[in-house]
N, C-alpha and C positions, 0 to 999 in steps of 0.2 A: 420823235424819231424820224429820221429820213425814210422815205418810201421810194419805190422805183419811179423814176421820172420826176422827183421832187423839184428839179431845177428847170424843167421844161416850160413852165409859165413865164419864167424870166426871158428865155430865149424867144418865145413868141412875142412878148411885149416889145423887146428891143427890135425884132424883125419888123413889127408893124409900125412902131413909132419913129424909128431911125431909118427905115427902108434900107437895112443892111443885111447881108447874109449872116446867119448865125448857126451855131452848133449847139446841140442839146447834150447835157451831161447829167449824171446823178443816178447811180445804181441801175442803169439800163443794161439788162443782161439777156433779155429774150428777143429773138429775131422779130417776132410779130410786133412787139412794142416798139422796137427801133424803127421798123417799117411804117408803123402807124404814125409816128412823130413826123417823119418826113413827108409821107403821103397826105397828112392832115394839114400840112403847112405850119407846123409848130417850130420847125427848124429846117435848114437847108442840109444839115448833116448831123449825125450822131457820133459822138466821140466816146470810145470805150477805154477805160483805164485798166483797173484791176482785173476786169473780166478777161482782157486779152492776156494778161500775165497768167491767169488761171487756166485759160483755154485759148492757146495760140492759133488754133484752127477755127475759131469762132466765125470768121467771115465766110469761109468755105462751107461750114456746116449750116450757117444761117442761109446762105444762098440755096443750098440743097433743100432746106426745110420750107423756104418760101417759093421754091421751084423757079428760081431766077438764075440766069447765066451770069458768070463772071468773065470779064475780058482778061485773059491771061497773057502777059508779056511772054514772048518766046523763050526767054531765058529761064522762066519759072515753070514751064510745062512739065519738066521732069519731077517737080515737087507736087504736081496735081495728084490727089488721091480720090 
């Protein structure tokens, strides 16, 4: 059965061997997990699929949980909560 981050090792292997930017996928739902993947050099980005369908404010809530600022484009400031 797949587990959170089960595809991350593939991202890291491609990143190291091909010297290309990669993105990690695969049941990544927790902000801390996503942050550790990028911070640890396993991927350059994390892509969220179903989690964003279930939780459209995931990015804002993750930034709040990780105490990080998001750069908001002026046209989106009215949507900030």
